[in-house]
N, C-alpha and C positions, 0 to 999 in steps of 0.2 A: 319555447325551448332556447331562443337567443337571448330572452329576457332574463333567463335564469343564469345564463353564461355571463351575461353582463353584471348580474348580482354577484356572482362567484367572483369575476376578475377585480371588482371594488371591495369584497372582502379581503382579497391579497393586496390590494392597494391600501386598505385602510390599517391593515396589520403591521405595514412597513414603519409608520409612524413611531410607535413605542420600540420596535426592534432597530430602528436608526439610532435611537436614544442610547440604548445599550451598546451598539456598534461604535458610537463615538465616544463611548467611555475608555476605549482601547486604541482607537485609531484617529489620527488627524482627519479632518474631513476630506482634504485632498486625496489623501492615500486611500479613504474608504471608496471615494468615487471612482478612483482610477482602477483598483482591483475589481470593484463591482462591475464596471462597465466592460473591463478587459475580458474577465471570465465569462459574463453573460453573452458576449459576441462570440466568444469561442464555442460555447454550446450552441449557438445558432448556425455555426458555419456550415455543418453537414446538410441543413435543410436549404442552404444557398446551392448546394451541388444539386441536390435533388429537384429544385425548382429551376435549374438552369435554362430549361427550354421557355418556361414562361418569361423568366426575366430577360432572355434575348428578345423577346416580343415587345419590350417596353419602348416608347419613343424617347427621344431626348428631354422631352417636356416632363414625361413621366419619371425618368431618371432624376431631373431636377427636382421633382416634387418629393421622391424618396429621400434624397439627399437634405432636403429642407426639413422634413419631417425628422429624419435620423438626427440631425444636428440641433435644430431649434424645438422641436418637438418631443424628443426622446433624451438625448445627451444634457442639453441645456437646462431643461426641468429637474433632472436629477442633480445637476450641480447646485442650482439655486435652492432647490429643496433641502439638501444637505447642509448647505452654508447658513441659509436662512435658519434652520431648526437648530443648529449649533449656537447662533446669536439669540434664538427666541426659545421657543418650547415645541414639543410634539402637540400640546393643545392648540397652539396658535395655526399650526402646519394642518391640523384637522379641520379647523374652521376655514382658513384661507384658501382650501382647496375648492373651496364653493366658488371661487373666481373661475374655475375651469368649466362647469356646466353653463354658468351665465355667458361666458366668451364663446363656448360650443354653439348654445341656442343662437347668439347674434351673428356669429361667423357662418353657421349653416342656412340661416335666413337670407344672409347677404350674398353668399357665394355658391350653395347648393341649391336654393329654391325651395327648401324645406318650409313646410306649413306650420305656424304656430297655433295648436288648438288649446281648448279649454283645459283638458287633462295634463298636457304639457306645461301650462301656465301655472295650473294648481300643484303639479309636483315641483316645480322650482320653487314657489311659495313655501310648500311644506317643507321642503328638505332645507333650504337656506335657513328659515326659521328655526327648525330643529337643530341644525349644525350651530346656530348662533347661540342657543340655549345652553347646549352641551359645552361649548367652547367658553362662554362668559359666566356660565354658572347662574344665570338669570337673564333678565333683559338686556340687550346688547349695549355698551357703554364706550365712548371713545376717550375715557378719561384715564385714570391710572393705569387700566389694563394695557395700554399701548405706549405709556411714557417712557419706560426703562428699555424697550426693546423694540422701538419703532422701526430702526433699520432692518432688523430680521424679519419683521412681519411685513415690511415692503417688499424684502425679497421673496417671502413666502407667497405673497399675492401675485407678484409677477410670476413665481413658478407655476401656480394654478393656470394663469392665463396663457403660459407657454405650452401646457399639456394640451390645451384645445387645439392647437396646430396639428399634433399629431392625428387626431380623430378628423379634423374637417380635411386635412390634405389626405389623409388614408382613404377615406370614403370613396372617391373616384379611382383611385389605383387599384383597390381591392376588386374592381370589376375585371382586372386583368390576372391579378395575383391571387394566391391562396393565402389565408390569414398567416400561415407560418413563413411564407416567402416574404410577405411584407414585414413582419415582425424580425426575420433574419436580415433583411437589407438594411433596414433603419437601424437596428442594433450595431451592425457593422459601421455604419456611418457615423453613429454616435459615439462608438468606442473610439474610432480614428480620431475624431475631434477632441474627446476627453484625454486621450492618449497624449497628444500634443500638449494639451494644456497642463496636465499632470507632471510630463517631464520638465516643461519649462518651468514649473514652479518648485521643482525639486522635491519629488516624492522621496520617502526615505524608508526603502524595504528593510534596512537593518534594525529598524525600531520596532518592526512588526511583531518580532519574536517576543517582546514584553507585554503584547496584548494579552488580556486574561481570555480563558477559554469562552466565557460568555459571549466577548466580543466576536471572537472568531465564529461561534455558532450563528450568532446574529447576522455576520456577513454572509455565511453561507445561504441563510434565510432569504436575505436580501437578493441574492444572485438568483437562487432556484426559484422561489416563489414570487417575489416582487418583479424580478425582470425577465425572467423566463416564461414560467407558467402563466404569471399575471398579463403579460403582454399577448402572448398567444392567445388566452381566452377573450381579452379585450378586442383583439381583431377579428376572431371567430364570430363574436356577438355582433360587431359593427357590420359583418357580410349582410345580415338579416334584419338589421335596426337603421332606421333614421339616425344620423348622428345627433340631432337633438333630442330624441327619445332616449337614446342611451346615455346621454349627458344626465339624466335625471338620476341614474342610479348611481352616480357619484357620491349622492348624499348618503350612502350607505357607510362611506369610507370615515366620516367622524364617529359614527356610532360605533364601529368596530374599533376604531382606534383608542376611544375612551375605554370601552370594555376590556381590552386588552391591557391598557394602561392601568386599570384597577388590579389585574391579575400579575402583570409583569413589573409595574412600577411602583405599585401601592398608592396609586391615585385614590382619593375617596369617590364613592359613588353616591351621588345625591339625589334629591327629587327633581332637580333640575336636569340632570342626566336621564332619569327615567322619561321625563317628561319631553324632552329633546328628542330622545330615540323614539318615542311613540310617533312624534311628527314625522321623523325620517322615514320609518316604516311605512306611514300613510302614503308620504310621497312616492315610495317605490310602488306602493299599490295603485296609485294614480299614473305612473308612469306605465304600468302594464296595461292599463285601460286604453293608453293611447295608440 
């Protein structure tokens, strides 16, 4: 059951890449981040009240972990992912999210004592290979594919690594909190940090009226599905899975991102997309075996 929830959470996550591209056609990246984080946090506030008894039971150390997860593992990745995608592309974002599971597996082995078995290793190899074939449309190359957008791709790689902090930090705290409690408190911490960042940089609400309907629809989707439903599903799955096992499901994101890119953005569907997608699905199967 938890495996299917992890898969569904990553379907939500993968869908945000092409949707972000649509949203960025009408909103500056700083404004998009500001509104997305603020509204998502507002949706989570009622769950803070519902879980107030459990939250009062947290130690200072656990509150500090929630703050770090919210700021560095939730807010910062959304900032980096949006800015990086503006400079680069949804395709690169889909590939470079592969930094997340790699970092999760390494951090969970170092700090959570989780064991790396052959199924997890196989899922990592299959998933990262499939993501690479999808994004590069062939064997990976460090030539022209990165030359014109290196800055954006480096930001996207950092964004993937930062998401790993959310999972690794969240695993021990979820022993005391329910998934929605943790999602709510980290969303509020993340929104507080990005609100300060957004206001300091000069968001411009007066310009939002000019955004087309498609960009507004994309923004609503990012808030409801990307930030609210996706985060809740992720934490619910994390309750019953090792962090390193859950990491392998992240390789669904490039598959979903590319397939939706075909439908929403008109990206071509090639034999490399099909081959990479098959490898990603094989990786998910291997992750379920672990």
